[in-house]
Each structure stands twice: as C-alpha cells, then as structure tokens.
N, C-alpha and C positions, 0 to 999 in steps of 0.2 A: 798361345797354343790353344787349339780348340778342343773342348772336352764336353761330353754329354752331361757331365755333372755340374758344369759351370752355368751361371745364370744366363738366361736368354737375353740377347741384346736387342733393343727395339730397332725396327728396320729403318726408321728415319730419325734424324736428330736435328731439330730446328731447321734452319735453312742450309745447313752444311752437308757436304758430301762426306760420308764416312766410309772408310774401307773396312769391311767386316773382317774381324779376326779375334782370336782370343789371346793367345800367348801374350805376353807382354803388352803389346799394343798393336800389333800387326802392321802390315804394310801401309804405306802412305799413299794418298791420292793427290794428284796435282791440283793446284788452285791458284787463283790470282787475287780474288777479292775477299772471299770468305776465308775459311781457314781449314786446312786439311789436318789429318791426324795420323799418328804413326800407329798402325795396327798390324797384327799378324797372326797366323795360325801356327800352332806348334804341337809337338808330341806332348804326352801327359807330363805334368809337373816340370815343364821346362820354362824356367825363368818366370817373369811377371806377366800376367795376362791382363787384358782390358784395353780400352781405347785411350789414345791421347790425341785430342784434337790439335791440329797443326794449322795455323793460319798466318798470313802475312799481308802487309799492304804498304804502299808508299805513303809517306807523310810529307807535306810541304810541296813546293813548286819546283819543277824542272831540276836543274843540277843542285839546287839548294835542298832538295828532298832528302829525307832520311827513310829508314825502314823500321816498321813495327812488326814484331814477331810474337806470337802467343802460343803457348802449349797448355792444354786444358783437358784433364781426364774426365771432367764432368760432362763431356760430349755424350758419353754413353750412360746407361741407367745404373751400372754397377761399379763404376770406377775401376781401380786397379786391384788385382787379387792374385793369389797363388792357389792353384787347383790341387785336388787330390791330397789334401792334408788330413791329419788326425789330430786329436788333442795332445798327442805326444810328439808331433813333428816339431823340429826346431828350425826356425826361420830367422835369418839375420843378414846383415850387410846388403840391404837392398839399395841399389842405385841405378841410374840410367845416364848414359852418355849420349847426348844429342849432338850429332855432327851436322853442321850447317855450312852452306857455301859462302857465308859472310863472316869475315874475321872481326875481332874486336867488338863483339856485341856486349852490351851492358844489360845484365839481367836483374830482375827483382821479383819477389813473390807478389801474388795478386789475391784478391778477395776469394775466399773459399779454399785456399791452399791449406793442406792439413799434414804437416810433418815433413814436407820436402824442402830442401834448402834451395836458395836461389842458385841457378847454375853458374859455375865458374869455369874459366878456361883450363883445359887439361894440358895445354901446350902441345897436344898431339894432333896429327892430321891423318886423313885417309884420302887416297885417290880412287874415286869411283866413277867409271865411265868417262875418264879424262878430266873430271872436275875435282878440285881440291876442297875437302870438307874439313872444318875446324871443330874440335871437340869441346863440349861444354857439359860438365858433370853436375847432376843434382843427386843428393843423397837423402834417403829416408831416415830421419833421426828419431823415430819413435820405436819403442820396444814392440816386438811383434809376438802376440800370443796366438798360437795356431788353434783353429777350430775345425770341427768335423767337415770334411768335403772341401770347403772353400774358405780361405782366410783372406779377409779384406784388408787392404792398406788404405791410408788416407788419400784424399784427392790431391792431385798435382795441378797447380795453376800458377804459371809464371809467365812473365812478359819480358821482352827485350827490345832494345832500340839500337839502331845503327845510325850514325850521323854523317857518313861519308857517301852520300848519294843513295839512290835506290836502284837495284839491279833490275834487269828485264825479268829474271826468274830467280827463285830461291829453292835450292835443293836441300832436303833434310833427310836424315837417317837416324833411327833410334836403336841403341844397343843396350839391352836390358840385362841386369845382373842381379842375382839373389843367391844366397847360400841356403840350401835345404838339407838338413841332416848332415852338415859338414861338407857338402859337395856344392861347389859354385855352379849355378846354371846360367848360361849366357845365351842370349838370342839377338841376332842381328836381323831386323825386319826388312832390310832393303831400303832403297831411296824413294822419296816422293818429291815431286816438283810442283811448286806453286808458280803461277804466272802473274807477275806483278806489273809488268809493262813499264818499268822505270827506264831512265835514260843513263843510269850509271854504267861504269865498266863492269865486266863480269867479275865474279868473285875471286878469280885468280889474277886480278889486276890487268887483264888483257882487254883491250878496247873492243867494244861491239860497235858495229857501224850503225849510224842512224837509219840507214836504208834497211838493214835487217830487222831493226827494232820497230820501224814504222813504215810499212809499204807506202810508196808515193812521196816519201820525203827524201830530199837530196842526201846522198851519201857523203858529200863533202862536209867535213866537220873538223873541230879542233878540240883539244883536251882542256877542260876547265876543272881545276881541283880534283883531278883523277876521274872526272866524269866526261863523257863525250857529248859535246853540245853541237847540234847541227846549225849550220849557218842559214839554213832555210828559214824564212819568216814563219812558215807553217809550223816548224818545230819549235820556234821560240814562243809560239802562242799555245803549244800543246802542253798538256799536263796529265801525268799518269793518274788513273782512277784511284781514289782512296778506299774503294769498296774492298779491294784485295781479293785473295783467293784462299780456299781452305780445303783440308782433307784430314787424314789421320796418320799417325805414326805408330 
C-alpha cells in the first residue's frame, strides 16, 4: 500500500526491474533472466508494505535442466514494513503465501534473511488466468514492536529449486497477511510472469510445443521425463539462458 508517510523507494535497483508499490510488496513484473519482485500499492495500513524481488532462471542443460527461484526483499532500500503505526499498535502473525506455477519447489533461507522461515507448501492452489499456482508459506517468527509512523520487519531472502525441468515461463503471486490491532490485513498483489525460456512442460503438466517455445524449431517432439524435447537437431543443441528474468512481487 502506498502511503506518503512511508519511506521513499529508490527508482532503480541494481540491474533488476522493480515494480513500484508500497503495500506488502506490490505487483510483480515479468522477467526471464534477472529477477522480478512482488510489489503493490494499497490503502493505508493494509497488510505488509515493501518490495520483494522475484527472480528465476533455468539451471542445467535442455531437459536435464532445473529451475532456480529467488525472493529477496533487499531489492528496495527499506525492506518490508507496516505503515501508519503508533507505539501502542499491536502487530502479529505476519506471513506471506507465495503462489508459484511450479509445484514441489524445495526452499531454503539465504544470506541476509532476518526472521522469515523457509517457505513450505500449503497444499493449496489458485487458478489465475487459467494457470494453476501452488502455495508456499513463509512466516515472520520475530516479535514485532511497533514504532511511530512505520514499523520495519526483517529482510526476507529465500531461494528455491525445482528439478523436473525448466518451464518456458514462471508465474508468481504474493499474498500478504498481518494482524494489526486484532484485525487481519490481507493483500493479493496480482501475478507477475518471468520468462525463462526453458524446454519443460508448463506448470500444469500440459505440454508446450517446441515450435511455440522456439520460433523456427520443428514442432515434432516427444516427451522425455515430463519435458518436451524437440527432434530437431537445432533444438538438441539449444540451451535456455541461465541469466534468468526478474521483477517484484
């Protein structure tokens, strides 16, 4: 949620494209090499504010490839925070459910993470724009002492890997939750799509044709360990870029 009392966010963040927003982390921007973030603008005191950098890339070669995903609130200058607080405000139960179009991701905390748990599967899904998204929940496990105007939370930095191929794209959505003065504030920032250029099937286990994934490559293909591999020699020598894509959530 955007608020005049919140810290100003720098206009550029390293090489990554950041979607500007305050509330929780605001909408996400598509990416393929760097990493996008989940960001969003919200009304006053609605859920968690700040940027969450969202990035992904393919790792490995062809259908042996995997997927690397990273979520990092250090993308912005001020991390994650709750706006419009006073020293008597009570804040608790802060958590974020990240919905990703890849199932069975294995998460771990990374350098600079402060108080957030490694996301774990919620066992729930959402269908957004015809795509199935799988929920992964991270919880803030520090006590929160409110301060005047803005109450900061620790930085979130977690990574995940998938080992069953790398998809052509990765869709992410951030759903932020926090309880303020006994009332739960929830914000859904919408989806962001990163373009990874992988050869795997899409995240609902429906095959994507080699032709749609790579113009100029024969669409005649066969399934290999759930990934679609083109019979074309040009496809066999192709490899998705490991530079990835990035945005914000």
